C-alpha positions as CSV (number, residue, x, y, z in Angstrom):
1,M,-13.3,-57.0,10.9
2,A,-11.9,-54.2,13.1
3,D,-13.3,-53.9,16.7
4,P,-16.0,-51.1,16.5
5,K,-14.6,-49.7,19.7
6,E,-11.4,-49.0,17.9
7,T,-13.0,-46.5,15.6
8,L,-14.0,-44.2,18.3
9,A,-12.2,-40.9,18.4
10,F,-12.5,-40.4,22.1
11,D,-9.5,-38.5,23.7
12,E,-8.2,-39.9,26.9
13,T,-7.3,-36.5,28.3
14,R,-10.8,-35.3,27.7
15,L,-12.3,-38.5,29.2
16,E,-10.1,-37.8,32.3
17,K,-11.6,-34.3,32.6
18,V,-15.1,-35.8,32.5
19,R,-14.1,-38.1,35.4
20,A,-12.6,-35.2,37.3
21,L,-15.6,-33.1,36.9
22,R,-17.9,-35.7,38.3
23,E,-15.6,-36.3,41.3
24,R,-16.1,-32.6,42.0
25,G,-19.8,-33.0,41.9
26,I,-20.2,-31.2,38.5
27,T,-22.2,-32.8,35.8
28,P,-20.6,-32.5,32.4
29,Y,-23.9,-33.1,30.7
30,P,-26.7,-31.1,32.5
31,H,-30.3,-31.7,31.2
32,T,-31.2,-28.1,30.1
33,F,-30.2,-24.4,30.0
34,D,-32.5,-21.4,30.0
35,R,-31.3,-19.8,26.8
36,K,-33.2,-16.7,26.4
37,D,-31.3,-15.2,23.4
38,T,-29.9,-16.6,20.3
39,I,-26.5,-15.2,19.1
40,S,-28.1,-13.6,16.0
41,S,-30.8,-11.9,18.1
42,I,-28.1,-10.5,20.3
43,K,-26.1,-9.1,17.5
44,T,-29.2,-7.6,15.9
45,R,-30.5,-6.1,19.0
46,F,-27.2,-4.6,20.1
47,A,-25.9,-3.6,16.6
48,D,-25.4,0.0,17.9
49,I,-23.9,-0.9,21.2
50,T,-21.0,1.3,22.3
51,H,-18.0,0.4,24.6
52,D,-20.3,0.7,27.7
53,K,-21.9,-2.5,29.0
54,S,-25.6,-2.9,28.3
55,A,-28.0,-2.4,31.0
56,E,-30.0,-5.5,29.8
57,Q,-28.6,-8.9,30.7
58,V,-28.5,-11.6,28.0
59,S,-28.5,-15.4,28.2
60,T,-27.2,-17.5,25.5
61,A,-25.3,-20.8,24.6
62,G,-23.2,-22.4,22.0
63,R,-20.3,-24.4,21.0
64,V,-16.8,-23.1,21.9
65,Y,-14.6,-22.6,18.8
66,I,-11.7,-20.5,20.1
67,I,-10.2,-19.8,23.6
68,R,-7.5,-17.1,24.2
69,N,-6.0,-17.0,27.7
70,H,-4.6,-13.8,29.0
71,G,-3.9,-14.7,32.6
72,K,-6.8,-13.4,34.8
73,T,-9.0,-12.8,31.7
74,L,-10.2,-15.1,28.8
75,F,-11.6,-14.4,25.4
76,A,-13.5,-17.2,23.7
77,D,-15.7,-17.5,20.6
78,I,-18.9,-19.5,20.8
79,A,-21.4,-20.2,18.0
80,D,-24.9,-21.5,17.7
81,E,-26.8,-22.3,14.4
82,G,-27.3,-18.6,13.6
83,G,-23.9,-17.0,14.3
84,R,-20.8,-16.5,16.4
85,I,-20.0,-14.2,19.2
86,Q,-17.0,-13.3,21.5
87,L,-17.0,-13.8,25.2
88,Y,-15.0,-11.7,27.7
89,I,-14.5,-13.6,31.0
90,R,-12.7,-11.9,33.9
91,K,-11.9,-13.8,37.2
92,N,-13.0,-10.8,39.2
93,D,-16.5,-11.0,37.6
94,V,-17.3,-14.7,37.5
95,G,-15.3,-15.8,40.6
96,D,-12.5,-18.2,41.1
97,D,-14.6,-21.4,40.9
98,Q,-16.2,-20.6,37.5
99,F,-13.1,-19.0,36.1
100,N,-11.0,-22.1,37.0
101,L,-13.7,-24.4,35.7
102,F,-13.6,-22.7,32.3
103,N,-9.8,-22.4,32.3
104,Q,-9.1,-26.0,33.2
105,F,-12.0,-28.0,31.8
106,V,-13.5,-26.1,28.9
107,E,-11.9,-26.8,25.5
108,R,-12.7,-26.3,21.8
109,G,-15.8,-28.2,20.8
110,D,-17.5,-28.1,24.2
111,F,-20.9,-26.4,24.8
112,V,-21.4,-23.6,27.3
113,G,-24.1,-21.4,28.5
114,V,-23.4,-17.8,29.6
115,T,-25.2,-14.8,31.1
116,G,-23.9,-11.3,31.0
117,H,-24.0,-7.9,29.4
118,V,-23.1,-6.8,25.8
119,F,-20.5,-4.2,24.9
120,R,-18.3,-3.4,22.0
121,T,-14.5,-4.0,22.3
122,K,-11.9,-1.3,21.2
123,L,-11.4,-3.4,18.1
124,G,-15.2,-3.0,17.3
125,E,-16.4,-6.4,18.0
126,I,-19.7,-7.1,19.8
127,T,-18.9,-9.1,22.9
128,I,-20.6,-10.6,26.0
129,W,-19.1,-9.5,29.2
130,V,-19.7,-12.7,31.1
131,E,-21.2,-13.0,34.6
132,T,-21.9,-16.7,34.9
133,I,-20.7,-19.7,32.9
134,T,-22.3,-23.2,32.7
135,L,-20.7,-26.2,31.1
136,L,-23.5,-27.8,29.0
137,C,-21.7,-30.6,27.2
138,K,-18.1,-31.9,27.5
139,S,-16.9,-33.2,24.1
140,V,-14.6,-36.1,24.3
141,C,-13.7,-36.1,20.6
142,P,-11.3,-33.3,19.6
143,L,-12.2,-31.2,16.6
144,P,-9.9,-30.8,13.6
145,E,-7.2,-28.2,13.7
146,K,-8.9,-24.9,13.9
147,F,-7.1,-23.1,11.1
148,H,-7.6,-25.7,8.4
149,G,-10.9,-27.2,9.3
150,L,-11.9,-30.6,7.9
151,K,-10.4,-31.1,4.4
152,D,-10.4,-34.9,4.1
153,V,-13.2,-35.4,1.7
154,E,-13.8,-39.0,2.6
155,K,-14.1,-38.1,6.3
156,R,-16.3,-35.2,5.5
157,Y,-18.8,-37.5,3.9
158,R,-18.5,-40.3,6.5
159,Q,-18.7,-38.0,9.5
160,R,-20.9,-35.2,8.2
161,Y,-21.5,-34.1,11.8
162,V,-17.8,-33.0,12.1
163,D,-18.0,-31.4,8.6
164,L,-21.0,-29.4,9.8
165,I,-19.3,-28.3,13.0
166,V,-16.2,-26.9,11.3
167,N,-17.1,-26.0,7.7
168,E,-19.4,-23.1,7.3
169,E,-19.7,-23.8,3.5
170,S,-21.3,-27.2,4.3
171,R,-23.8,-25.6,6.7
172,Q,-24.7,-23.0,4.1
173,T,-25.2,-25.7,1.3
174,F,-27.7,-27.6,3.5
175,R,-29.4,-24.5,4.8
176,K,-29.9,-23.7,1.1
177,R,-31.1,-27.2,0.4
178,S,-33.8,-26.9,3.0
179,R,-34.9,-23.6,1.6
180,I,-35.1,-25.1,-2.0
181,I,-37.5,-27.9,-0.8
182,T,-39.5,-25.3,1.0
183,S,-39.7,-23.1,-2.1
184,I,-40.7,-26.1,-4.2
185,R,-43.6,-26.9,-1.8
186,K,-44.7,-23.2,-1.9
187,F,-44.6,-23.1,-5.7
188,L,-46.8,-26.1,-6.0
189,D,-49.1,-25.1,-3.1
190,D,-49.7,-21.7,-4.7
191,R,-51.0,-23.6,-7.8
192,D,-53.4,-25.8,-5.8
193,F,-51.3,-29.0,-6.0
194,L,-51.9,-31.4,-3.1
195,E,-48.9,-33.3,-1.5
196,F,-49.3,-37.0,-0.9
197,E,-47.2,-39.8,0.4
198,T,-47.0,-43.1,-1.4
199,P,-45.4,-46.5,-0.5
200,I,-41.7,-46.8,-0.3
201,L,-41.9,-50.6,0.2
202,Q,-43.6,-52.0,-2.9
203,P,-44.5,-55.4,-4.1
204,I,-43.9,-54.4,-7.7
205,Y,-41.4,-51.6,-8.5
206,G,-42.0,-49.2,-11.4
207,G,-42.0,-45.8,-12.8
208,A,-38.5,-45.8,-14.2
209,N,-35.9,-48.1,-15.7
210,A,-33.6,-49.0,-12.9
211,R,-32.4,-52.0,-10.9
212,P,-34.2,-52.1,-7.4
213,F,-33.1,-52.9,-3.9
214,T,-34.8,-56.0,-2.7
215,S,-36.2,-56.8,0.8
216,Y,-38.4,-59.3,2.5
217,H,-41.3,-58.9,4.9
218,N,-41.3,-61.7,7.4
219,C,-44.9,-61.4,8.6
220,L,-46.3,-61.2,5.1
221,E,-43.8,-63.8,3.8
222,Q,-43.4,-61.5,0.8
223,K,-40.6,-60.2,-1.3
224,L,-40.7,-56.3,-1.5
225,F,-38.7,-53.6,-3.3
226,L,-37.6,-50.2,-2.3
227,R,-39.3,-47.8,-4.7
228,I,-37.4,-46.5,-7.7
229,A,-40.1,-43.9,-8.3
230,P,-43.5,-42.9,-6.9
231,E,-45.0,-42.5,-10.4
232,L,-47.4,-45.4,-10.6
233,Y,-49.0,-44.7,-7.3
234,L,-49.4,-41.0,-8.0
235,K,-51.2,-41.9,-11.2
236,R,-53.5,-44.1,-9.2
237,L,-54.5,-41.0,-7.4
238,A,-55.2,-39.3,-10.8
239,V,-57.5,-42.3,-11.4
240,G,-59.1,-41.8,-8.1
241,G,-60.1,-38.1,-8.8
242,F,-57.2,-36.0,-7.5
243,E,-56.4,-33.6,-10.4
244,R,-53.1,-31.9,-9.1
245,V,-50.8,-34.0,-7.0
246,F,-47.2,-34.1,-6.1
247,E,-44.7,-36.0,-3.8
248,I,-41.3,-35.1,-2.6
249,A,-40.0,-38.6,-2.7
250,R,-36.9,-40.4,-1.4
251,N,-36.2,-43.0,-4.1
252,F,-33.8,-45.9,-4.2
253,R,-32.0,-47.3,-7.3
254,N,-29.3,-50.0,-7.1
255,E,-27.0,-48.3,-9.5
256,D,-23.4,-47.0,-9.8
257,I,-22.2,-44.3,-7.5
258,D,-20.5,-41.2,-9.2
259,T,-20.7,-37.4,-9.0
260,H,-24.1,-37.4,-10.4
261,H,-25.6,-40.6,-8.9
262,N,-26.4,-41.8,-5.4
263,P,-28.4,-44.9,-4.7
264,E,-30.6,-43.0,-2.4
265,F,-31.9,-39.7,-3.8
266,T,-34.8,-37.2,-3.7
267,M,-37.2,-36.2,-6.5
268,V,-40.3,-34.2,-6.8
269,E,-43.0,-35.9,-9.1
270,I,-45.9,-33.7,-10.2
271,Y,-49.1,-34.8,-12.1
272,W,-51.8,-32.5,-13.5
273,A,-55.1,-33.7,-15.0
274,Y,-56.2,-32.4,-18.4
275,H,-52.7,-31.3,-19.4
276,D,-50.0,-32.7,-21.7
277,F,-46.3,-32.7,-21.9
278,R,-46.1,-29.2,-23.4
279,D,-48.0,-27.9,-20.4
280,M,-45.6,-29.7,-18.1
281,M,-42.6,-28.3,-20.0
282,A,-44.0,-24.8,-19.4
283,L,-44.7,-25.6,-15.7
284,T,-41.1,-26.8,-15.2
285,E,-39.8,-23.7,-17.0
286,D,-41.8,-21.5,-14.6
287,F,-40.6,-23.6,-11.7
288,L,-37.0,-23.3,-12.4
289,V,-37.1,-19.5,-13.1
290,S,-39.0,-19.0,-9.8
291,L,-36.7,-21.3,-7.9
292,A,-33.5,-19.6,-9.1
293,Q,-34.9,-16.1,-8.2
294,D,-36.3,-17.2,-4.8
295,I,-33.1,-19.0,-3.7
296,C,-30.3,-17.0,-5.4
297,G,-32.1,-13.8,-6.2
298,T,-31.0,-13.8,-9.8
299,S,-31.5,-15.8,-13.0
300,Q,-27.7,-16.0,-13.6
301,I,-26.3,-18.9,-11.5
302,P,-22.6,-19.4,-11.3
303,F,-21.6,-23.1,-11.7
304,E,-18.0,-24.4,-12.1
305,N,-16.4,-22.2,-14.8
306,T,-19.6,-20.9,-16.4
307,T,-22.8,-19.1,-15.7
308,I,-26.1,-20.9,-16.0
309,S,-29.0,-18.7,-17.3
310,F,-32.5,-19.4,-15.9
311,E,-34.1,-16.8,-18.1
312,K,-37.1,-17.5,-20.3
313,P,-37.4,-18.9,-22.8
314,L,-35.3,-21.9,-22.1
315,K,-34.0,-23.7,-25.3
316,K,-36.2,-26.5,-26.7
317,L,-35.1,-29.1,-29.4
318,S,-36.5,-32.5,-30.6
319,M,-34.0,-35.3,-29.9
320,A,-33.5,-35.6,-33.6
321,D,-32.8,-31.9,-34.1
322,A,-30.4,-32.1,-31.1
323,V,-28.4,-34.9,-32.7
324,K,-28.3,-32.9,-35.9
325,E,-27.1,-29.7,-34.2
326,Y,-24.5,-31.1,-31.7
327,A,-23.4,-34.2,-33.4
328,G,-23.8,-33.3,-37.0
329,I,-25.8,-36.3,-37.8
330,D,-29.1,-36.4,-39.5
331,I,-30.3,-39.8,-38.1
332,F,-33.2,-40.3,-40.6
333,A,-31.1,-39.4,-43.6
334,H,-29.0,-42.6,-43.0
335,T,-29.8,-46.3,-43.2
336,V,-29.3,-48.5,-40.1
337,E,-26.0,-50.0,-41.5
338,E,-24.7,-46.5,-42.1
339,L,-25.6,-45.5,-38.6
340,R,-23.9,-48.6,-37.2
341,K,-20.7,-47.6,-39.0
342,L,-20.9,-44.0,-37.7
343,A,-21.5,-45.3,-34.2
344,Q,-18.5,-47.4,-34.4
345,E,-16.4,-44.6,-35.8
346,N,-17.5,-42.4,-32.9
347,T,-16.6,-45.2,-30.4
348,L,-20.1,-45.3,-28.9
349,D,-20.7,-47.9,-26.3
350,D,-22.6,-51.0,-27.6
351,W,-22.6,-49.5,-31.1
352,D,-23.6,-52.8,-32.6
353,K,-26.8,-53.4,-30.5
354,P,-29.4,-50.9,-31.9
355,R,-31.5,-52.3,-34.7
356,T,-33.6,-49.3,-35.7
357,Q,-33.0,-45.7,-36.6
358,R,-34.9,-44.6,-33.5
359,E,-32.7,-46.8,-31.3
360,F,-29.6,-45.2,-32.9
361,L,-31.1,-41.9,-32.3
362,V,-31.1,-42.5,-28.4
363,R,-27.6,-44.0,-28.7
364,F,-26.2,-40.9,-30.5
365,F,-28.0,-38.5,-28.3
366,E,-26.7,-40.1,-25.1
367,G,-23.2,-40.7,-26.4
368,M,-22.5,-37.4,-28.2
369,V,-25.0,-34.8,-27.2
370,E,-26.0,-34.9,-23.5
371,E,-22.6,-33.7,-22.2
372,Q,-22.8,-30.7,-24.5
373,L,-26.1,-29.4,-23.2
374,I,-24.7,-26.8,-20.7
375,Q,-27.4,-24.2,-20.7
376,P,-30.9,-25.4,-19.8
377,T,-32.2,-27.3,-22.7
378,F,-35.6,-29.2,-23.1
379,I,-35.2,-32.3,-25.4
380,Y,-38.5,-33.6,-26.5
381,D,-40.0,-36.4,-28.9
382,F,-38.5,-39.6,-27.6
383,P,-38.8,-43.0,-29.3
384,V,-41.6,-45.3,-28.0
385,E,-39.0,-48.0,-27.4
386,N,-37.4,-46.3,-24.4
387,S,-40.6,-44.6,-23.0
388,P,-42.9,-47.3,-21.7
389,L,-45.0,-44.9,-19.6
390,A,-45.5,-42.0,-22.2
391,K,-48.4,-41.5,-24.5
392,R,-47.7,-42.2,-28.1
393,H,-47.1,-38.9,-30.2
394,R,-50.2,-37.5,-31.7
395,E,-48.3,-36.7,-35.0
396,K,-45.0,-38.7,-35.2
397,E,-45.3,-42.4,-35.7
398,G,-42.9,-44.4,-33.4
399,F,-42.4,-41.5,-31.0
400,T,-43.9,-40.4,-27.6
401,E,-44.8,-37.1,-26.1
402,R,-42.0,-37.0,-23.7
403,F,-39.4,-34.4,-22.7
404,E,-36.2,-34.3,-20.6
405,L,-34.5,-31.1,-19.3
406,F,-30.7,-31.1,-19.3
407,I,-28.4,-28.6,-17.6
408,Y,-24.5,-28.8,-17.6
409,G,-24.9,-32.3,-19.1
410,M,-27.1,-33.6,-16.3
411,E,-30.7,-34.8,-16.7
412,I,-32.7,-32.6,-14.4
413,A,-36.3,-33.4,-15.3
414,N,-38.4,-36.0,-17.2
415,G,-41.9,-35.4,-18.2
416,F,-44.6,-37.0,-20.4
417,S,-48.2,-36.8,-21.7
418,E,-49.0,-39.8,-19.4
419,L,-50.1,-43.0,-21.0
420,N,-53.8,-43.7,-20.0
421,D,-54.7,-46.4,-22.5
422,P,-54.7,-49.6,-20.4
423,V,-54.4,-51.9,-23.4
424,D,-51.4,-50.1,-24.8
425,Q,-49.9,-49.9,-21.3
426,K,-50.2,-53.7,-21.0
427,I,-48.4,-54.1,-24.3
428,R,-45.6,-51.8,-23.3
429,F,-45.1,-53.5,-19.9
430,E,-45.0,-56.9,-21.7
431,A,-42.3,-55.5,-24.0
432,Q,-40.4,-54.5,-20.8
433,D,-41.0,-57.9,-19.2
434,E,-39.4,-59.5,-22.3
435,K,-36.3,-57.4,-21.9
436,R,-36.1,-58.5,-18.3
437,R,-36.4,-62.1,-19.4
438,L,-33.5,-61.6,-21.7
439,G,-31.3,-60.1,-19.0
440,D,-32.0,-56.4,-18.8
441,L,-32.0,-55.9,-15.1
442,E,-33.3,-52.3,-15.4
443,A,-36.4,-53.1,-17.5
444,Q,-39.7,-52.6,-15.7
445,M,-42.0,-55.2,-14.2
446,I,-45.7,-55.7,-15.2
447,D,-47.8,-54.0,-12.7
448,Y,-51.2,-55.6,-13.4
449,D,-52.9,-53.6,-10.6
450,F,-51.8,-50.4,-12.2
451,I,-53.1,-51.5,-15.6
452,N,-56.3,-52.3,-13.8
453,A,-56.4,-48.9,-12.4
454,L,-56.1,-47.4,-15.9
455,G,-59.0,-49.6,-16.9
456,Y,-61.2,-47.5,-14.6
457,G,-60.1,-44.4,-16.5
458,M,-57.5,-41.8,-15.9
459,P,-58.1,-38.3,-17.6
460,P,-55.5,-36.9,-19.9
461,T,-52.7,-36.1,-17.7
462,G,-49.2,-34.5,-17.8
463,G,-46.5,-35.6,-15.4
464,V,-43.0,-34.5,-14.6
465,G,-40.2,-35.6,-12.2
466,L,-37.3,-33.4,-11.2
467,G,-34.2,-34.4,-9.4
468,I,-33.8,-32.3,-6.2
469,D,-30.2,-33.3,-5.5
470,R,-29.0,-32.2,-8.9
471,L,-31.0,-28.9,-8.6
472,V,-29.3,-28.3,-5.3
473,M,-25.9,-29.0,-6.9
474,L,-26.7,-26.3,-9.5
475,L,-28.0,-23.8,-7.0
476,T,-25.2,-24.2,-4.6
477,N,-22.3,-24.5,-7.1
478,N,-21.4,-28.0,-6.0
479,N,-20.1,-30.4,-8.7
480,S,-20.7,-33.7,-6.7
481,I,-23.9,-35.0,-5.5
482,K,-22.2,-36.1,-2.3
483,E,-21.8,-32.5,-1.4
484,V,-25.6,-31.9,-1.3
485,I,-26.7,-35.2,0.4
486,L,-26.2,-35.0,4.1
487,F,-25.2,-38.7,4.4
488,P,-24.3,-40.1,1.0
489,S,-23.8,-43.8,0.4
490,M,-20.3,-44.9,1.0
491,K,-18.4,-48.1,0.7
492,S,-17.7,-49.6,4.2
493,A,-14.2,-48.5,5.5
494,Q,-11.8,-51.3,5.5
495,P,-10.6,-52.8,8.8
496,G,-8.2,-50.5,10.6
497,E,-9.4,-47.4,8.7
498,E,-11.2,-44.6,10.5
499,G,-14.9,-45.2,10.3
500,A,-14.6,-49.1,9.9
501,A,-17.1,-51.0,12.0
502,E,-18.0,-54.6,12.5
503,D,-21.4,-55.6,10.9
504,Q,-23.7,-56.1,13.9
505,T,-26.9,-56.9,11.9
506,P,-28.7,-60.1,13.1
507,V,-28.4,-62.8,10.5
508,E,-31.5,-64.5,9.2
509,P,-31.9,-67.2,6.6
510,A,-32.3,-65.6,3.1
511,P,-35.7,-66.1,1.7
512,E,-36.0,-68.0,-1.6
């Protein structure tokens, strides 16, 4: 493996400037600075400033982005989280020492603090006429070229800190992501839902069909799993008497990485006692319409080459009707053998594996319909075979009261009338366990404690989980999940590549 030190982007010229500063008795990394004003507050307060200097002095700080040298005067742009402002630095005002300090040692990427007075230049730009300058942090890694920013996608994901420094679009995306999560909490809090935190390390994983990440607790001498969903613990809370609960949960699934999937992702799961899947569908609809208006100020959201409409009512179809409408196949008008032939003709994956009409229904839906669901569409009435946690349908034999929401071909939400019959739940888990025994690595484990919890009684309950990362993709017009996760999962860089590093994790014997 490459030497980790070789991956550092330290610039020797900048390191030499750090040494020179210290030799002069100047610290390149002071402990604090009395910043009395943010840049945005200065620009707001002095929005009507003229060419005359303000009587009021300001004190602000930020990262240096541009320096323009005009001999005995310097212009520079600095920025903080909320904005950017120009500095006007004259040798006659700041003195030889400070002027030379800035001129010789301050570079793009450094942090400085300044005091001065505000005025408007002849070109109309609000500017600080600087009186004092303090170097706050000397950067030793040069930023990407100022006119083009950071365009290398691989580096943007691996070194998100650089991406955020130089790409305003990335900063806006993650500001909006933060606002989305705040809006989700407010929506649920306004409806009297309580937020809880449930275990991430679990002795038995469940709540979804997925392959887990495995760990080991040395003190307990116990194999543990990173959670794939918080569902089974949140429903334990419903058993315990909490009637409206939710969790914004970081989940982990040992699955493929692509534009819609990251092994570490965020969901919000919501459970509401005395309600069913239709109530949760209505809640999800209200949730999405409210979120679009709150974050984007409109129900018409641009995404890629189309516009997604979050206007009520959103489209709703049974899975069977969706296959009929989008694939032109009436599943229950065909025999199993006819469906197998149709699946082969349409080159569906594993076309020979389904054994029932309901199993073929799922295969045709996933293979021929999902990607066509561009506008928000609720799909409901799922076969019991692939819905081990949903209550059996009250009217349709062999089906469950379950829905999924699709937008632009992506699954955004998954909701149920939650199964609260402990005996039926035991039977469903046993069927999943048989699938695991036959090699299905995504089938669920039997959680006997959860079955026991249901034995104490859980009221009729509706539940839904929504993928926050994909919602952020839609509301920020990003077509890759890596654009909306600050630090996405990445394959380790190869030796010699930028970002490669030696594995320094202590090695312990693997537990059996």
